[in-house]
C-alpha positions as CSV (number, residue, x, y, z in Angstrom):
1,M,41.0,28.3,75.3
2,I,42.6,24.9,76.1
3,I,45.2,23.4,73.8
4,E,46.1,19.8,74.5
5,I,49.7,18.9,74.0
6,N,50.9,15.3,73.9
7,K,53.1,14.6,77.0
8,D,55.5,12.5,75.0
9,I,56.5,14.8,72.2
10,D,59.1,12.4,70.9
11,R,56.5,9.8,70.0
12,Y,54.1,12.2,68.3
13,Q,53.0,11.1,64.9
14,E,51.0,13.1,62.5
15,S,48.1,11.2,61.0
16,V,47.2,11.5,57.3
17,V,44.1,9.3,56.9
18,M,42.0,7.5,59.5
19,G,44.7,7.9,62.2
20,L,47.5,6.3,60.1
21,T,50.8,7.9,59.3
22,L,52.0,8.2,55.8
23,K,54.4,5.3,56.3
24,Q,51.7,3.1,57.7
25,L,49.3,4.0,54.9
26,I,51.8,3.2,52.2
27,Y,52.8,-0.2,53.7
28,A,49.1,-1.1,54.3
29,A,48.3,-0.4,50.7
30,L,51.4,-2.4,49.5
31,S,50.5,-5.4,51.6
32,L,46.8,-5.2,50.5
33,I,47.8,-5.0,46.8
34,A,50.4,-7.8,47.2
35,G,48.1,-10.1,49.1
36,A,45.1,-9.6,46.7
37,G,47.4,-10.1,43.7
38,I,48.8,-13.3,45.0
39,V,45.4,-14.7,46.0
40,L,43.8,-13.7,42.7
41,L,46.6,-15.2,40.6
42,L,46.8,-18.5,42.6
43,Q,43.1,-19.0,43.4
44,K,42.2,-21.0,40.3
45,Q,45.3,-23.3,40.4
46,I,45.5,-24.2,44.1
47,G,42.2,-22.9,45.7
48,L,41.3,-19.9,47.8
49,T,42.6,-21.3,51.1
50,L,46.0,-22.4,49.9
51,A,46.4,-19.1,48.0
52,A,45.8,-17.2,51.2
53,Y,48.4,-19.3,53.0
54,V,50.9,-18.6,50.2
55,A,50.1,-14.8,50.5
56,V,50.7,-14.5,54.2
57,P,54.5,-14.8,54.2
58,V,54.6,-12.0,51.6
59,V,52.0,-9.8,53.2
60,A,53.2,-10.1,56.9
61,P,56.7,-8.5,56.4
62,L,55.2,-5.7,54.4
63,A,52.6,-4.9,57.1
64,L,55.1,-5.3,59.9
65,Q,57.5,-2.9,58.2
66,G,54.8,-0.2,58.3
67,F,53.3,-0.8,61.8
68,Y,55.9,-2.5,64.0
69,Q,58.4,-0.5,66.0
70,Y,60.7,-1.6,68.8
71,N,63.0,0.9,70.6
72,G,62.7,3.3,67.7
73,M,63.7,0.7,65.1
74,S,61.5,-0.6,62.3
75,F,60.8,-4.3,61.7
76,M,63.6,-4.7,59.1
77,E,66.2,-3.1,61.4
78,V,65.1,-5.4,64.3
79,M,65.3,-8.5,62.0
80,K,68.7,-7.5,60.6
81,R,70.1,-7.2,64.2
82,K,68.5,-10.5,65.2
83,L,70.0,-12.3,62.2
84,Y,73.4,-10.7,62.8
85,F,73.5,-11.7,66.4
86,A,72.2,-15.2,65.6
87,F,74.6,-16.1,62.8
88,L,77.4,-13.5,62.3
89,N,78.3,-12.5,65.9
90,R,81.7,-13.8,67.0
91,P,82.2,-14.9,70.7
92,L,84.3,-12.6,72.9
93,V,87.6,-14.2,73.9
94,Y,89.8,-13.0,76.7
95,V,93.5,-13.3,76.2
96,S,95.7,-12.6,79.2
97,E,98.4,-10.1,78.7
98,K,100.7,-11.6,81.3
99,G,100.9,-15.1,79.9
100,E,100.8,-18.5,81.4
101,A,104.2,-18.2,83.1
102,A,103.0,-15.2,85.2
103,V,99.8,-17.0,86.2
104,R,101.8,-20.1,87.3
105,A,104.2,-17.9,89.3
106,Y,101.3,-16.2,91.0
107,H,99.7,-19.5,92.0
108,A,103.1,-20.8,93.2
109,E,103.2,-17.8,95.6
110,V,99.6,-17.6,96.7
111,V,98.6,-21.2,97.1
112,P,101.4,-22.1,99.6
113,Q,100.6,-19.0,101.7
114,E,96.9,-20.1,101.9
115,M,97.9,-23.6,102.9
116,R,100.2,-22.2,105.6
117,Q,97.3,-20.1,107.0
118,K,95.0,-23.1,107.0
119,R,97.5,-25.2,108.9
120,A,98.1,-22.4,111.4
121,T,94.4,-22.1,112.2
122,K,94.2,-25.9,112.7
123,R,97.1,-25.8,115.1
124,K,95.5,-23.0,117.1
125,G,92.3,-25.1,117.4
126,Q,90.0,-22.4,116.5
127,T,86.4,-23.5,116.9
128,N,83.9,-23.6,114.1
129,N,80.3,-23.4,115.4
130,G,81.3,-24.7,118.8
131,R,83.4,-27.6,117.4
132,R,87.1,-27.9,116.7
133,E,88.2,-28.4,113.1
134,S,89.6,-31.7,114.0
135,D,86.1,-32.7,115.1
136,E,84.8,-31.6,111.7
137,A,86.9,-34.2,110.0
138,V,85.3,-36.9,112.0
139,F,81.8,-35.8,111.1
140,R,82.4,-35.5,107.3
């Protein structure tokens, strides 16, 4: 006797009717009822085509809530996060603990040392790709 076991047990979903889970079945029924109700109510006033266009923004979120899943989150959770990061997220700001005076003191020590090193290498006449650095100034 062979019993097949799904390799990814975490994603296993028990189907209720026609391969749909209970959540999917409920949201499919809600979206169908809402869409049909909107179309039937608005059909005589604005026509069938426009009534269908009006029903889509109501039906789509209901259907997506039942069927859409991203990284284990439902459609509403994903949209809440997207809206939060689009409008309510604050930018990260770095504030130095040492302060501006410490940064200036550091630059006062480091920059002159780097300048002395550059001058020392120029005096030694170190070559750079077969040319002296004094020749580099002529070719710039």
